[in-house]
C-alpha positions, -999 to +999 in steps of 0.1 A: -667+406-056-652+406-020-684+397-004-684+368-022-643+359-015-652+362+026-683+343+020-659+317+004-633+318+030-661+315+065-676+285+046-638+266+041-627+280+076-664+267+094-660+234+071-622+229+081-632+234+118-662+209+120-635+177+100-611+189+131-636+183+161-650+154+149-612+134+147-604+147+180-639+131+197-633+100+177-598+099+191-609+104+226-638+080+219-603+057+213-583+062+242-614+065+261-628+029+254-586+011+251-586+026+289-618+003+297-603-023+285-572-020+304-593-014+333-613-046+327-580-066+321-565-054+354-596-059+372-602-094+368-565-104+379-577-085+412-604-109+415-581-137+413-561-125+442-588-125+468-596-161+466-581-178+497-553-200+492-536-223+509-497-215+512-465-234+516-450-234+555-418-212+557-391-226+571-365-196+578-336-194+564-300-198+587-279-176+580-244-180+577-217-155+582-201-140+557-159-143+554-146-120+539-119-133+512-089-122+500-101-118+468-129-090+479-096-071+494-074-079+465-103-060+437-109-034+456-096-002+442-074+022+457-067+050+448-029+063+455-023+105+462-001+133+476-018+148+506-007+166+534-030+166+565-043+196+574-068+189+605-064+155+626-034+126+643-021+117+609-025+093+584-010+057+576-013+039+550-047+032+541-076+060+545-109+053+538-122+085+520-161+097+530-160+132+511-143+161+489-147+193+487-134+224+474-141+247+503-127+239+536-156+251+554-176+220+537-148+198+550-146+210+585-187+202+585-184+168+574-155+164+597-174+174+627-202+150+616-181+123+614-164+133+652-195+135+665-199+101+651-173+088+670-152+084+643-113+096+643-119+121+616-098+142+597-093+165+570-062+160+541-052+184+510-042+170+480-027+202+467-024+187+427-062+188+426-075+215+450-095+190+470-098+186+505-104+146+512-124+134+541-108+111+558-131+085+585-109+059+599-069+058+586-055+014+585-019+000+583-032-028+564-053-029+534-078-055+546-092-032+576-097-002+553-115-023+533-139-036+559-143-003+567-147+011+539-175-015+532-196-006+569-190+033+557-207+026+528-243+021+546-237+056+551-214+074+525-223+053+491-194+066+478-163+058+496-131+049+492-103+039+496-067+058+497-034+050+494-008+074+510 
């Protein structure tokens, strides 16, 4: 009796494995054919691009200098915080913050980098948030601070304005 049971189990297992392998082969075959069809589709437009084409003459565009309007200055967000200068000569009404750190040593590192780049960098401490703000430049008027922030955005994309 046990022999027949093992024999049936062996036959069922063999049938299950053969059924699975044929479905895998057909799935691989379909994927291969699909990839071949896509390859042929992409190969045809490439041949078209290789054909010499006449190009229209390119006329150079003269770029007009961009004038900063007052609406850009008015729409620039300014954050107001109570900060104390920890390192530097002092803050004016508007400052451009390029980094915020919880550790003073990290703020000192960025301040040294900015000073080496020619900025009068300062560090201000916000006791409410326990953060050291690294300030690249400070200005009396908002428009000067906005233009400085926009020029610093190339190097420091997260730069923002602080109003004391």
